[in-house]
C-alpha positions in Angstrom: 99.6 99.8 89.8 103.1 98.6 90.3 104.0 102.0 91.7 101.7 101.1 94.7 104.1 98.3 95.6 106.7 99.1 98.3 110.1 97.5 98.2 109.1 95.4 101.1 105.8 93.6 100.3 105.5 91.7 103.6 107.3 91.2 106.9 106.7 88.9 109.8 108.6 88.1 112.9 108.0 85.3 115.4 109.3 82.7 117.7 109.4 79.1 116.8 106.8 76.8 118.5 107.8 75.5 121.9 110.1 74.2 123.2 112.3 76.2 120.9 113.2 79.8 121.8 114.6 80.6 118.4 113.5 83.8 116.6 112.7 84.1 113.0 112.0 86.9 110.4 110.3 86.5 107.0 110.7 89.4 104.5 109.2 89.3 101.1 110.5 92.0 98.7 109.6 92.7 95.1 112.3 90.3 94.0 113.2 87.9 96.8 112.1 86.0 99.9 114.4 86.5 102.9 114.3 84.1 105.9 116.4 85.0 108.9 116.9 83.1 112.2 118.5 83.6 115.6 119.2 80.5 117.7 118.5 81.0 121.4 119.7 78.1 123.5 121.5 77.3 126.7 123.1 74.3 125.1 126.8 74.6 124.7 126.8 73.5 121.0 124.5 76.5 120.1 126.1 79.2 122.2 128.4 80.2 119.4 125.7 80.0 116.7 125.5 83.1 114.6 122.3 84.4 113.1 121.5 83.0 109.7 119.9 84.3 106.6 118.6 82.6 103.4 117.7 84.7 100.4 115.9 83.2 97.4 114.2 84.7 94.3 110.5 84.3 94.1 110.9 81.5 91.5 113.4 79.6 93.7 111.1 80.0 96.8 108.2 78.4 94.9 110.5 75.4 94.2 111.9 75.0 97.7 109.7 72.8 99.9 112.1 72.8 102.8 111.9 76.6 103.2 108.1 76.5 102.7 107.8 73.9 105.5 110.0 76.1 107.8 107.7 79.1 107.1 104.6 77.0 107.7 105.9 75.7 111.0 107.0 79.1 112.4 104.4 81.5 110.9 101.5 79.2 109.9 99.8 78.1 106.7 98.1 81.4 106.1 101.4 83.3 106.0 102.8 80.6 103.7 99.9 81.0 101.4 100.2 84.8 101.4 103.9 84.4 100.5 103.0 82.1 97.6 100.5 84.7 96.3 103.1 87.5 96.5 105.7 85.3 94.7 103.2 84.5 92.0 102.5 88.2 91.5 99.0 88.1 93.1 98.8 91.3 95.0 95.8 92.9 96.8 96.0 96.4 95.6 92.9 97.6 97.5 94.7 97.4 100.8 97.7 99.3 99.3 95.6 102.4 98.5 96.1 105.4 100.8 93.5 106.0 103.5 92.0 109.2 102.0 91.4 107.5 98.7 89.8 104.4 100.4 87.6 106.7 102.5 86.4 108.5 99.4 85.5 105.3 97.7 83.9 103.7 100.8 81.8 106.9 101.3 79.8 106.1 98.2 79.0 102.5 99.2 75.6 101.3 100.5 75.3 100.7 104.2 75.2 97.0 103.8 78.4 97.0 101.8 80.2 99.2 104.4 79.1 96.7 107.0 80.5 93.8 105.0 83.7 95.6 104.1 84.3 96.4 107.8 84.7 92.6 108.4 87.5 92.2 105.8 90.4 93.4 107.9 91.3 95.5 110.9 92.4 98.4 108.7 89.1 98.4 106.8 87.1 98.0 110.0 88.9 101.1 111.4 88.2 103.1 108.2 84.5 102.0 108.0 84.0 103.1 111.6 86.0 106.4 111.3 84.4 109.7 111.9 85.9 111.0 108.7 84.0 108.4 106.6 80.7 109.2 108.2 81.3 112.9 107.8 82.0 112.3 104.1 78.8 110.1 103.9 76.7 112.8 105.4 78.2 115.4 103.0 77.5 113.1 100.0 73.9 112.8 101.1 73.2 116.4 101.9 75.5 118.2 99.5 76.5 120.7 102.2 77.0 120.5 105.9 75.6 123.4 107.8 77.3 124.8 110.9 74.4 123.5 113.0 74.8 120.0 111.5 78.6 120.1 112.2 78.1 121.2 115.8 75.5 118.4 116.4 77.7 115.8 114.7 80.7 116.8 116.7 78.7 116.4 119.9 77.4 113.0 119.2 79.8 111.7 116.5 79.3 111.6 112.8 78.2 108.0 112.6 75.6 108.5 115.3 74.5 111.7 113.6 74.1 109.8 110.3 71.9 107.1 111.8 69.9 109.4 113.9 69.1 111.7 110.9 69.2 109.1 108.1 65.6 109.6 107.0 66.0 113.4 106.9 69.3 113.0 105.0 67.7 110.7 102.5 64.9 113.2 101.9 67.4 116.0 101.3 69.3 113.8 98.9 66.1 113.0 97.0 65.2 116.7 96.8 68.7 117.6 95.6 68.5 114.8 93.0 65.1 116.0 91.8 66.3 119.6 91.5 69.4 118.5 89.7 67.3 116.7 87.2 64.9 119.6 86.7 67.9 121.9 86.0 69.3 119.5 83.4 65.9 119.4 81.5 
């Protein structure tokens, strides 16, 4: 699973809360946390300020409350918590899977589970509502997509086709299942 991890695990950019105009970047790699800043000010004492950078290992970051507070102020508590999890080695490998593999897995879920999964993140919502997923779902239920089915689905969309023909698709699946069982007997 470690091969699914990119060198850069997380990156965020943002501006400090008002009245500051300073810009910040947070990068979490496999080995370190990098915090960068650019001071933006009309004040004469900051005009010559150069961008700064602080690099810490994951272990050092977990023991540095001042950097943790800076991250919480600029990026929020959720980003800080996410950074803690990455530094502790708690990764969400599901979101790191490639789209085709996720679509393949999702296509075998029950409709209720697909609906719940679509609420987890924007990426999963996009995948759960994709035409490719619903094409795969129809194919899983029927075993084969006829040219007529494909034409109709392309006209109305695979998701709409699925829900319009759900009862018929379930009957085909039951017949296919029954014939597969009789062949194995």
